[in-house]
TORKOL-4160 file (C-alpha; in steps of 0.2 Angstrom, whole numbers, padded with zeros to 4 digits, m for minus):
171
<pt num="1" X="0059" Y="0098" Z="0007"/>
<pt num="2" X="0042" Y="0097" Z="0016"/>
<pt num="3" X="0035" Y="0104" Z="0000"/>
<pt num="4" X="0045" Y="0094" Z="m0013"/>
<pt num="5" X="0039" Y="0079" Z="m0002"/>
<pt num="6" X="0020" Y="0083" Z="m0003"/>
<pt num="7" X="0023" Y="0083" Z="m0023"/>
<pt num="8" X="0025" Y="0066" Z="m0025"/>
<pt num="9" X="0013" Y="0063" Z="m0011"/>
<pt num="10" X="0001" Y="0071" Z="m0022"/>
<pt num="11" X="0006" Y="0060" Z="m0038"/>
<pt num="12" X="0004" Y="0045" Z="m0024"/>
<pt num="13" X="m0013" Y="0051" Z="m0021"/>
<pt num="14" X="m0018" Y="0051" Z="m0039"/>
<pt num="15" X="m0014" Y="0034" Z="m0042"/>
<pt num="16" X="m0024" Y="0033" Z="m0024"/>
<pt num="17" X="m0040" Y="0037" Z="m0036"/>
<pt num="18" X="m0035" Y="0024" Z="m0049"/>
<pt num="19" X="m0028" Y="0008" Z="m0040"/>
<pt num="20" X="m0044" Y="0003" Z="m0032"/>
<pt num="21" X="m0058" Y="0005" Z="m0045"/>
<pt num="22" X="m0049" Y="m0006" Z="m0056"/>
<pt num="23" X="m0059" Y="m0024" Z="m0060"/>
<pt num="24" X="m0043" Y="m0033" Z="m0065"/>
<pt num="25" X="m0029" Y="m0038" Z="m0053"/>
<pt num="26" X="m0016" Y="m0035" Z="m0065"/>
<pt num="27" X="m0019" Y="m0017" Z="m0068"/>
<pt num="28" X="m0022" Y="m0014" Z="m0050"/>
<pt num="29" X="m0005" Y="m0020" Z="m0044"/>
<pt num="30" X="0004" Y="m0008" Z="m0060"/>
<pt num="31" X="m0005" Y="0006" Z="m0051"/>
<pt num="32" X="m0001" Y="0000" Z="m0034"/>
<pt num="33" X="0018" Y="m0001" Z="m0041"/>
<pt num="34" X="0018" Y="0016" Z="m0046"/>
<pt num="35" X="0011" Y="0023" Z="m0028"/>
<pt num="36" X="0023" Y="0013" Z="m0020"/>
<pt num="37" X="0038" Y="0023" Z="m0029"/>
<pt num="38" X="0029" Y="0039" Z="m0024"/>
<pt num="39" X="0027" Y="0035" Z="m0008"/>
<pt num="40" X="0044" Y="0030" Z="m0006"/>
<pt num="41" X="0051" Y="0046" Z="m0012"/>
<pt num="42" X="0038" Y="0056" Z="m0002"/>
<pt num="43" X="0043" Y="0046" Z="0015"/>
<pt num="44" X="0063" Y="0049" Z="0011"/>
<pt num="45" X="0060" Y="0069" Z="0009"/>
<pt num="46" X="0049" Y="0068" Z="0025"/>
<pt num="47" X="0064" Y="0058" Z="0034"/>
<pt num="48" X="0052" Y="0045" Z="0041"/>
<pt num="49" X="0061" Y="0032" Z="0041"/>
<pt num="50" X="0050" Y="0017" Z="0045"/>
<pt num="51" X="0038" Y="0023" Z="0030"/>
<pt num="52" X="0054" Y="0025" Z="0019"/>
<pt num="53" X="0059" Y="0006" Z="0024"/>
<pt num="54" X="0040" Y="m0003" Z="0022"/>
<pt num="55" X="0039" Y="0009" Z="0004"/>
<pt num="56" X="0054" Y="0001" Z="m0003"/>
<pt num="57" X="0049" Y="m0017" Z="0000"/>
<pt num="58" X="0033" Y="m0012" Z="m0007"/>
<pt num="59" X="0041" Y="m0007" Z="m0023"/>
<pt num="60" X="0047" Y="m0024" Z="m0024"/>
<pt num="61" X="0032" Y="m0033" Z="m0018"/>
<pt num="62" X="0021" Y="m0025" Z="m0031"/>
<pt num="63" X="0034" Y="m0030" Z="m0045"/>
<pt num="64" X="0035" Y="m0047" Z="m0037"/>
<pt num="65" X="0015" Y="m0050" Z="m0037"/>
<pt num="66" X="0013" Y="m0042" Z="m0053"/>
<pt num="67" X="0023" Y="m0058" Z="m0059"/>
<pt num="68" X="0016" Y="m0070" Z="m0049"/>
<pt num="69" X="0010" Y="m0081" Z="m0061"/>
<pt num="70" X="0027" Y="m0086" Z="m0065"/>
<pt num="71" X="0034" Y="m0101" Z="m0056"/>
<pt num="72" X="0048" Y="m0091" Z="m0047"/>
<pt num="73" X="0036" Y="m0078" Z="m0040"/>
<pt num="74" X="0023" Y="m0090" Z="m0033"/>
<pt num="75" X="0013" Y="m0079" Z="m0018"/>
<pt num="76" X="0014" Y="m0095" Z="m0007"/>
<pt num="77" X="0033" Y="m0091" Z="m0005"/>
<pt num="78" X="0033" Y="m0073" Z="m0006"/>
<pt num="79" X="0020" Y="m0067" Z="0005"/>
<pt num="80" X="0028" Y="m0076" Z="0023"/>
<pt num="81" X="0044" Y="m0069" Z="0016"/>
<pt num="82" X="0037" Y="m0051" Z="0014"/>
<pt num="83" X="0029" Y="m0054" Z="0031"/>
<pt num="84" X="0045" Y="m0057" Z="0038"/>
<pt num="85" X="0054" Y="m0043" Z="0029"/>
<pt num="86" X="0042" Y="m0029" Z="0036"/>
<pt num="87" X="0043" Y="m0036" Z="0052"/>
<pt num="88" X="0062" Y="m0035" Z="0052"/>
<pt num="89" X="0060" Y="m0017" Z="0043"/>
<pt num="90" X="0049" Y="m0012" Z="0060"/>
<pt num="91" X="0065" Y="m0017" Z="0071"/>
<pt num="92" X="0078" Y="m0009" Z="0061"/>
<pt num="93" X="0070" Y="0007" Z="0059"/>
<pt num="94" X="0063" Y="0009" Z="0076"/>
<pt num="95" X="0061" Y="0025" Z="0085"/>
<pt num="96" X="0045" Y="0021" Z="0095"/>
<pt num="97" X="0029" Y="0009" Z="0095"/>
<pt num="98" X="0025" Y="0018" Z="0081"/>
<pt num="99" X="0036" Y="0009" Z="0070"/>
<pt num="100" X="0027" Y="m0006" Z="0069"/>
<pt num="101" X="0011" Y="0004" Z="0060"/>
<pt num="102" X="0020" Y="0005" Z="0042"/>
<pt num="103" X="0026" Y="m0013" Z="0046"/>
<pt num="104" X="0008" Y="m0019" Z="0050"/>
<pt num="105" X="0000" Y="m0009" Z="0036"/>
<pt num="106" X="0010" Y="m0016" Z="0024"/>
<pt num="107" X="0009" Y="m0034" Z="0032"/>
<pt num="108" X="m0009" Y="m0032" Z="0028"/>
<pt num="109" X="m0008" Y="m0025" Z="0010"/>
<pt num="110" X="0004" Y="m0042" Z="0008"/>
<pt num="111" X="m0009" Y="m0053" Z="0012"/>
<pt num="112" X="m0021" Y="m0043" Z="0002"/>
<pt num="113" X="m0014" Y="m0041" Z="m0014"/>
<pt num="114" X="m0009" Y="m0058" Z="m0013"/>
<pt num="115" X="m0025" Y="m0062" Z="m0014"/>
<pt num="116" X="m0035" Y="m0067" Z="m0031"/>
<pt num="117" X="m0050" Y="m0058" Z="m0030"/>
<pt num="118" X="m0049" Y="m0040" Z="m0030"/>
<pt num="119" X="m0064" Y="m0038" Z="m0019"/>
<pt num="120" X="m0052" Y="m0043" Z="m0003"/>
<pt num="121" X="m0040" Y="m0035" Z="m0008"/>
<pt num="122" X="m0049" Y="m0018" Z="m0007"/>
<pt num="123" X="m0057" Y="m0024" Z="0012"/>
<pt num="124" X="m0040" Y="m0029" Z="0018"/>
<pt num="125" X="m0034" Y="m0010" Z="0009"/>
<pt num="126" X="m0047" Y="m0003" Z="0023"/>
<pt num="127" X="m0038" Y="m0010" Z="0038"/>
<pt num="128" X="m0020" Y="m0006" Z="0029"/>
<pt num="129" X="m0025" Y="0012" Z="0028"/>
<pt num="130" X="m0030" Y="0011" Z="0047"/>
<pt num="131" X="m0013" Y="0008" Z="0052"/>
<pt num="132" X="m0005" Y="0020" Z="0040"/>
<pt num="133" X="m0018" Y="0034" Z="0047"/>
<pt num="134" X="m0011" Y="0030" Z="0065"/>
<pt num="135" X="0008" Y="0031" Z="0059"/>
<pt num="136" X="0005" Y="0048" Z="0049"/>
<pt num="137" X="m0005" Y="0055" Z="0064"/>
<pt num="138" X="0008" Y="0051" Z="0076"/>
<pt num="139" X="0024" Y="0053" Z="0066"/>
<pt num="140" X="0024" Y="0060" Z="0047"/>
<pt num="141" X="0011" Y="0074" Z="0049"/>
<pt num="142" X="0010" Y="0074" Z="0030"/>
<pt num="143" X="m0006" Y="0081" Z="0022"/>
<pt num="144" X="m0002" Y="0071" Z="0005"/>
<pt num="145" X="m0005" Y="0056" Z="0016"/>
<pt num="146" X="m0022" Y="0061" Z="0025"/>
<pt num="147" X="m0027" Y="0065" Z="0007"/>
<pt num="148" X="m0021" Y="0048" Z="m0001"/>
<pt num="149" X="m0030" Y="0038" Z="0013"/>
<pt num="150" X="m0047" Y="0049" Z="0012"/>
<pt num="151" X="m0046" Y="0042" Z="m0007"/>
<pt num="152" X="m0040" Y="0025" Z="m0003"/>
<pt num="153" X="m0055" Y="0021" Z="0008"/>
<pt num="154" X="m0068" Y="0032" Z="m0003"/>
<pt num="155" X="m0062" Y="0024" Z="m0018"/>
<pt num="156" X="m0062" Y="0006" Z="m0010"/>
<pt num="157" X="m0078" Y="0008" Z="m0002"/>
<pt num="158" X="m0088" Y="0016" Z="m0018"/>
<pt num="159" X="m0080" Y="0000" Z="m0028"/>
<pt num="160" X="m0085" Y="m0012" Z="m0018"/>
<pt num="161" X="m0102" Y="m0006" Z="m0017"/>
<pt num="162" X="m0100" Y="m0004" Z="m0036"/>
<pt num="163" X="m0094" Y="m0022" Z="m0038"/>
<pt num="164" X="m0108" Y="m0028" Z="m0026"/>
<pt num="165" X="m0122" Y="m0020" Z="m0037"/>
<pt num="166" X="m0114" Y="m0026" Z="m0053"/>
<pt num="167" X="m0105" Y="m0042" Z="m0048"/>
<pt num="168" X="m0097" Y="m0044" Z="m0066"/>
<pt num="169" X="m0081" Y="m0043" Z="m0058"/>
<pt num="170" X="m0066" Y="m0053" Z="m0065"/>
<pt num="171" X="m0050" Y="m0056" Z="m0055"/>
C-alpha cells in the first residue's frame, strides 16, 4: 500500500510542477483539483485520517472555487463554510495536536485560492506548505509529500519572482 500511495503522491507532485506556474486563476484551480484527488488517494492508502479528510474537502473546494463566477458559488459565502468544515475535520479526526496541521494548511489554502490575484495565492501557498511539512514530519512520513512540498515552494517562489520581473499577469 505504501508503494501505491507513493505513485499517487508522485502524480500529485506532477500537478505541483504545473499549478503555481499558471498565470490564470481558472487554470490554477483546475490543476489544483487534479492534485487534490491524487493527494486524497495517497493519504487514504497511507491511512492518515486528518490529511485524507482535508483532501476530500479540498476536492469540493476546488470545484466550488473553479465555478466562483456563478452566483451559487460566491466565495464570500463558501470561504467561511470551508474554514468551519476544515476545523470540524480536525476535531473529527483528532489523534494528536498534529491533526490540526492539515486543517490549518487547508484553511490557509481556502483563503489563498479564494483570492483573485494568483500572486496572493502563491504567497499563501508557502505558509500552507509549512503546515503540511509539519504534519508530514510528525505523522505521514511520505517521500512524495516532501518532494511535492519542495516543488510547490520552488515553483511558487520562481513564479513570484518571474511575475515581479514580468508584471503582465492577469487574474
